[in-house]
C-alpha positions in Angstrom: 0.0 0.0 0.0 1.3 3.5 -0.7 1.8 5.8 2.2 -1.0 8.2 2.9 0.7 10.4 5.5 -2.5 10.1 7.5 -3.3 9.0 11.1 -6.7 7.8 12.2 -8.1 8.6 15.5 -11.4 7.8 17.3 -13.6 10.8 16.4 -15.3 13.0 15.8 -12.8 15.9 16.4 -12.4 16.8 20.1 -11.9 13.3 21.6 -9.2 12.5 24.1 -7.7 10.3 21.4 -7.2 13.4 19.1 -5.9 15.4 22.0 -3.4 12.7 22.9 -2.3 12.5 19.3 -1.9 16.2 18.8 -0.1 16.7 22.1 2.5 14.0 21.4 2.9 14.0 17.6 4.0 16.5 15.0 1.6 16.3 12.1 1.0 18.0 8.9 -2.2 20.0 8.5 -5.2 17.6 7.8 -3.1 14.6 8.5 -5.3 13.5 11.4 -8.5 11.7 10.2 -11.4 10.9 12.5 -13.3 7.6 12.4 -16.5 6.9 14.3 -15.4 3.9 16.3 -12.4 1.9 17.5 -13.3 -0.8 15.1 -13.3 1.6 12.2 -9.8 3.0 13.2 -8.2 -0.5 13.4 -9.8 -1.6 10.1 -8.6 1.6 8.4 -5.1 0.8 9.4 -5.4 -2.8 8.3 -6.8 -1.9 4.9 -4.1 0.7 4.3 -6.4 3.7 4.2 -4.1 5.4 6.8 -0.5 4.8 7.8 -1.3 4.6 11.5 -4.1 4.9 14.0 -4.5 5.7 17.7 -7.0 4.1 20.0 -7.5 3.8 23.8 -6.4 0.5 25.3 -6.5 1.1 29.1 -7.7 3.6 31.7 -6.2 4.0 35.1 -9.7 4.0 36.7 -11.8 1.7 34.5 -9.2 -0.8 33.2 -8.9 -2.1 29.7 -10.9 -1.1 26.7 -12.3 -4.5 25.7 -13.2 -3.5 22.1 -9.5 -2.6 21.4 -8.2 -5.9 22.9 -10.7 -7.9 21.0 -9.9 -6.2 17.7 -6.2 -6.8 18.1 -6.7 -10.4 19.2 -9.4 -11.7 16.8 -10.1 -9.3 14.0 -6.8 -8.3 12.3 -3.5 -10.1 11.7 -1.5 -7.3 10.0 -1.7 -4.6 12.6 1.0 -4.0 15.3 1.3 -1.7 18.3 4.2 0.6 17.4 3.9 3.2 20.2 2.1 3.9 23.5 1.0 7.3 24.7 -0.1 7.9 28.4 -2.3 11.0 28.5 -3.9 12.7 31.5 -7.7 12.9 31.3 -9.5 15.8 32.9 -13.2 15.5 32.2 -15.5 18.5 32.0 -19.3 18.8 32.2 -20.3 20.6 29.0 -23.6 22.1 27.9 -24.9 24.2 24.9 -25.4 27.1 27.3 -24.9 27.8 31.0 -27.6 26.3 33.1 -27.9 25.1 36.8 -27.0 21.5 37.2 -30.4 20.6 38.6 -31.9 21.4 35.2 -29.7 18.9 33.3 -32.1 16.3 31.9 -29.5 14.0 30.5 -25.8 13.4 30.7 -24.3 12.0 27.4 -20.9 10.4 27.0 -18.9 7.3 26.3 -19.7 4.6 28.9 -16.0 4.8 30.2 -16.4 8.5 30.8 -19.6 8.0 32.7 -17.9 5.4 34.9 -14.9 7.7 35.5 -17.2 10.4 36.9 -19.6 8.2 39.0 -19.1 10.3 42.2 -19.8 13.6 40.5 -22.9 12.3 38.7 -24.3 10.7 41.9 -23.7 13.9 43.9 -24.8 16.5 41.4 -26.8 14.8 38.6 -28.7 12.0 40.2 -31.9 13.0 38.5 -30.5 13.1 35.0 -30.7 10.2 32.5 -27.4 8.7 31.4 -27.1 8.4 27.6 -24.3 6.5 25.7 -22.3 7.9 22.7 -19.5 6.4 20.7 -17.0 8.9 22.0 -16.9 11.9 24.4 -16.6 14.3 21.3 -19.7 12.7 19.8 -21.5 13.4 23.0 -20.5 17.0 23.0 -21.6 17.3 19.4 -25.0 15.8 20.2 -25.4 18.4 23.0 -24.4 21.3 20.7 -27.1 20.2 18.2 -29.9 19.7 20.7 -32.3 22.3 22.1 -32.9 20.1 25.2 -31.1 20.8 28.5 -28.6 18.0 28.0 -25.0 17.9 29.1 -22.0 15.9 28.0 -18.8 14.7 29.6 -15.9 15.5 27.4 -12.8 17.5 26.9 -12.2 21.4 26.9 -11.1 20.8 23.3 -14.5 19.4 22.4 -16.3 22.2 24.1 -14.3 24.7 22.1 -14.7 22.9 18.8 -18.5 22.7 19.1 -19.1 26.1 20.6 -20.3 24.8 24.0 -19.9 26.0 27.6 -18.0 24.2 30.3 -20.2 24.0 33.4 -17.8 22.2 35.6 -14.2 21.0 35.1 -12.1 18.2 36.5 -15.1 16.1 37.5 -13.4 12.7 37.3 -13.4 10.7 40.5 -9.7 10.7 40.9 -7.2 13.4 40.0 -4.6 11.1 38.6 -7.0 9.7 35.9 -4.9 8.6 32.9 -5.6 6.8 29.6 -3.1 4.7 27.8 -3.4 5.0 24.0 -1.6 2.8 21.5 -0.5 3.8 18.0 -1.1 1.1 15.4 0.5 0.4 12.0 0.9 -2.4 9.5 4.7 -2.8 10.1 6.5 -3.3 13.4 8.2 -0.4 15.1 12.0 0.1 14.5 13.9 -1.0 17.4 15.9 1.8 19.2 18.4 0.0 21.4 18.8 3.1 23.6 15.2 3.4 24.7 13.1 1.2 27.0 10.6 -1.1 25.2 7.6 -3.1 26.0 6.4 -6.2 24.2 2.7 -7.2 24.1 1.4 -10.7 23.2 -1.8 -12.6 23.4 -1.8 -16.3 24.0 -4.2 -19.2 24.3 -3.9 -22.5 26.1 -4.7 -25.7 24.3 -6.7 -27.3 27.2 -8.1 -26.0 30.5 -6.1 -27.9 33.1 -4.4 -27.2 36.4 -1.1 -25.2 36.0 -1.9 -23.9 32.6 -1.4 -20.2 33.7 1.6 -21.2 35.7 3.2 -22.7 32.6 3.1 -19.2 31.0 4.3 -17.3 33.9 7.3 -19.6 34.6 8.8 -18.8 31.2 9.0 -15.1 32.3 9.8 -15.7 36.0 12.9 -17.8 35.6 14.3 -15.4 33.0 13.6 -12.4 35.2 11.4 -10.7 32.7 9.1 -8.2 34.4 5.4 -8.3 33.4 3.6 -5.0 33.4 0.2 -6.4 32.7 -1.6 -9.7 32.7 -5.3 -10.0 31.7 -7.7 -12.7 30.6 -10.5 -12.2 28.0 -13.1 -14.7 26.7 -11.8 -16.6 23.7 -15.3 -16.4 22.0 -15.2 -20.2 21.8 -17.3 -21.0 24.9 -18.0 -20.2 28.4 -14.9 -20.6 30.6 -12.5 -20.6 27.7 -10.0 -17.7 27.9 -7.1 -16.1 26.2 -4.3 -14.1 28.0 -2.9 -10.6 27.2 0.6 -10.1 28.5 2.7 -6.9 28.5 6.4 -7.3 29.4 9.5 -5.2 29.6 11.9 -5.6 26.8 12.0 -6.1 23.0 10.8 -9.3 21.4 14.3 -9.6 19.9 16.1 -9.5 23.2 17.6 -12.9 24.0 15.6 -13.5 27.1 12.3 -12.3 25.7 12.9 -14.3 22.4 13.6 -17.5 24.4 10.5 -17.1 26.5 8.3 -16.5 23.4 9.8 -19.6 21.6 9.2 -21.8 24.6 5.6 -20.5 24.9 5.0 -21.3 21.2 5.9 -24.9 22.0 3.6 -25.2 25.0 0.5 -23.2 24.0 -2.2 -23.4 21.3 -1.2 -20.0 20.0 1.0 -17.0 20.7 0.4 -13.7 18.8 2.8 -10.9 18.8 1.0 -7.6 19.2 4.1 -5.5 19.0 7.4 -4.3 20.6 7.3 -0.5 21.1 8.9 2.3 23.1 7.5 2.8 26.6 5.2 5.7 26.9 
């Protein structure tokens, strides 16, 4: 595929994904292209419509973004994580015009944003209906186009883009709220030997039996490879059947990491490399 010079992000304009991208990347004008869902971003990278894409994968309050994990594990085989970006998230309550909080009829946002602001919603907006949107920016856009007394949870960037008013800022439950984004591409990241790296894999056991998870962990433990994340997800094959996502320190070409992965490939039903990339 020819290079397009474009990067896809979860849109519309004004999402935290766009803010993280613009804050951490130098881009030409119009190089950032919005897509309506995580699925669309990943598929655009896979098809070669864009050179790269950025999607959320984990939040410090609400944990992993399941759709991103499932897309990388099951839906595409030619997409790699090439970079991670950890970005602070400071949610705002946004409306079309200034109004008292007790007049807000509905609060619209991505379900993760609702969950990250539970305490504020319970304390100040308990009578409001919670409505879901594909992204925080989509929620702000919906509020900007409605004549109803709706509010959205989103970013200051979204409020500015859609001509809305910030009613309250920093409404997240915890001040150190952060989201980890990953940048995706069709080719693996170049290996910089002077920078710390992470490697991400997803693996599946052949049969559910005692010690299966221990077999995986032992390969890393006796090589002193530090795991930064271990998470199970349903395999989609049946109740009780799981795959495991593993993040570890190091490059997949490092001798210890390479040896661990080779041994796992002999023991397990499958081991899929999601990428080796610089630590965010």
